[in-house]
Each structure stands twice: as C-alpha cells, then as structure tokens.
N, C-alpha and C positions, 0 to 999 in steps of 0.2 A: 707182149712185145719183148723180144730178146734185146737186151741192152749190153753193150760192151763199153767199159769205162777205161779211158786212156789216162795214164798217170806218169809223173816223172819223179815225185818225191815221196814224202811221208804218208800222204793220202788221208788228210783229215776230212776232206769232203767225201772221199770214198767211204770212210768210216761212218759218216752220217748217213750215206745211202745204205750201207750194210746194216746199220742199226734200224733204219726205217723198214728195210726188208724183213728183219727179224721180228719187228712189231706188226707186220702185216699192213704197212702203210703205203706200199708202192702200187697197190692195186694189181692190174694186169701186167705191170712191168716186171720182167725177170732179169736179175743181174746174172748174166750168163758168163761173162768173162772180164778179166782185168788185164790190160796190156800196158807194159811200161817200156819206154825207150831208154831207160837207165838201169843198168845191171845193179842188183842189190837194193833197189828202191824199197823202202819199208812198206809201201803200199801193196807190193806183191805178197808180203808176209801177212798183211791184214786180210787179203783176199783168201789166201790159203787157209788161214785160221778159221775163216767163215765158210769154207767148203766151196769157194768159187774158183773156177778155172783161172790160173794165173800164168802169164807168158811174158817173157822179155824179148823184144825185138830191138836190139841196141842200135841206135842210129849211127853210132861211130863205126859200125861194121859195113856201112854202105858208102859208096864213093860220092853220092850226091843226094839231095833232098828227094829228087824224083824217084830214084831207085828204092829209097826207104819207104816212101809212100806207096809204091807198088807192092812191096812186101807187107806193109801194114794192111792194105786193102785186101790182099789175098788171105791174110789171117782173119779179117773181119768176115769175109765171105765164107770162109771155111766154117766159122761159128754160126752162120746164118743170122748175123747181126741185123737188126731192124732200126736201132737207135744207137748213135755214138755219143757218149757223154765225156766231155773233157773235164777232169777233176785235178787241176794242177798239172796239166800236160803242157810242158814248156817248149812246144814246137808249133810253128805255123803250118797248118795243113794246106796242101796244094789242091788244085782242081781235081787231081786224080782221085782223092778221097771225097771231096765235097760234092763233086758231080755225081758220084755213085750213091750219095745219101742226101738228096735235096730236101732241105728243111728237116733233116734228121741228124744234124750234128749240133750239140748244145754245149755251151760253156757257162761257167760262173766266173764273174770278174769282180774284184774287190773295189769297186768304185761305182758311182752313179753315171753310167754311160749316157751321153757320149763324152763326158769329161774324163780326163786322166786314163787314157788307154795305156797298154803296155805292162811290162813286168814289174814296174815300181810305182804302181798306182797309189798306194797309201803314202809312200814317201813324197810323191808329187803333190798329193792332196794337202798334206801338212805344210809343205814348202810354199804352196800357193796361198795359204792362209784361209782355206775354206772353212766354213762353219758347220757344214753337213757332209757326211760321207755315207757309205752304204755299199750295197752289192747289187749286181745286175746279172740275171740269167738271160742269155740271148742265144739265138741261132748263130751259127758261125758262117761267115763268108770269107773271102780271101784277104780282107783287111785285118788290122789288128784291133780286135774288140769292137768292130764296127757293125756287126750283124744285127738283124731285127730284134728289138727288145721284147722279151716275153713277160718278165716280171722284175720288180725292184723293191728293195727295202732300204730305208734310210736309217742312219745312225748319227746322233749329234756328236760333234767334236768338242771335247772338253778342253778348258784352258790348260789342264795338266797332262793332256795326252802326249805320248810319243808314239812312234810307229808300232811298238809292241802292244801297248794298251789299246790303241785304236784297232789293231789287227784282231785282238781277242774279241772285241765287241762286234766287229764286222763279220768275223767267222761264225759267231753265234747266230747271226741273221742268215748267213749262207747255209749253215747246216739245217736250218728250219725251212728255208725257201726252196732249196735245190730239190729235195725229195718231192715236195708238193708239185713242182713244175714237171718233174719226170712222170709222176702219176697222171697229171693232166694230159700230157702228151700221149701216154699209153692208153688213156681213156678216150682219145680222139676229141678232146675238148679244146685243142689249140689249133687255130687255123691262121694261115698267112695269106694276105690279099695283096696282089700286085696290080697296079693300074697306071697306065700311061706314063711310065718312066718315073713315077713318084716313089718315094721310099716305101718299101714293104711295110704293111701294117699287120700287127699280130692281135688276134682276138682270143681271149681265154674265157670259156664259158664256166660258170659256177657249177659245181657238182650237183646232180639232181637228187 
C-alpha cells in the first residue's frame, strides 16, 4: 500500500514512521512520499535524508482552500497514493481530497477523542483539569478531529505536568501507536461499518 504523509512542521510522527519503516515494522505499507504545505518544514529534510520523495505545495501560493486541495489531490494521484497519513498537517482537508480517499485518510491527535479537538488539545486538557490524556488515531472526516476512532492510548496527567512534559509522554505513545495502525490498515485488518445513520464503527483485527 503506497502511503503519502502530509506534514506542516518538524515531523516527529513522520520520523516515527520512517524509523518503523527502517526496522521493517510497517509490513506492506510503503512510505512513498512526504508532502508539506509549508516551505522549509524540517519534515521534508527528514524525508529526504531517508530517501523518501519530498515535495512542498505551499498553501499560501493558492487563492483559496479549494484550489490548494485540487493541487494536493493531483500530487497524490500522480504518486499513485493509496493511503493518506496526516502527521502534524495543520490544514483541514475538504471533500475534494476526502471523497477521493474514502476511509483512507488517517490522522493522529494528541487527546482522547472526542474530548479536546483542535490545535491546542494538550493546553485545553490541562486547563480543564483532566486527570488522563493520551492520543487518538482516527480516520479523517470534514469535522475537526471528529472522524471514526481506530485506536487510542492513554497517559496519566501528573500534578507536576505542564504542556511540555505532557506533550513528551503523549508523543511517546503516538510514535508507538501510529506505525501499528498504519500497518494494520495496509494489512487490511481495519474495517469501517456504517449502519442506519449511526456513527461509523471501526474494527481492528489482531494480526494472525
């Protein structure tokens, strides 16, 4: 399964995927390309250093979100992408991309969804006074971190935690969980069931 990873920043979750690839832990998933919407994003350097095709499609070069998504979709199709992975991609995708990859766009979010969606999940978690945080890997829909949940890992919040210390422990969980989910999808062990207007349910089979 050819995977394209979309990034906007330094790419720590991308690095976790690259490391998993190097260890042979992604199974039939192939990291084919990395695309950033931000010029100079360090994630592009990570990709190049690992021998993965890297490309920048700067969103600021387009007049609106729709035209950017059309350019992004064209790039994904040119690479023959089968699975789109968001690893710190700070843009909401429109139906232009999502409809082209039904149940094939995946994101990792630093909170236990459906709680604390959005770009400041850890800050919001601490401000709320929550006792448990964690991360969620989910399929992407047109909402903000509202797509069907594939897998989650929890992290206790310590009395001494601030956003930086909590982020470090949550990211440790992300870096372990994300590659496992990508492999499960590539091995066709993840299925989505939709019935009668109910929220989609995701089933992940254990490896044989």
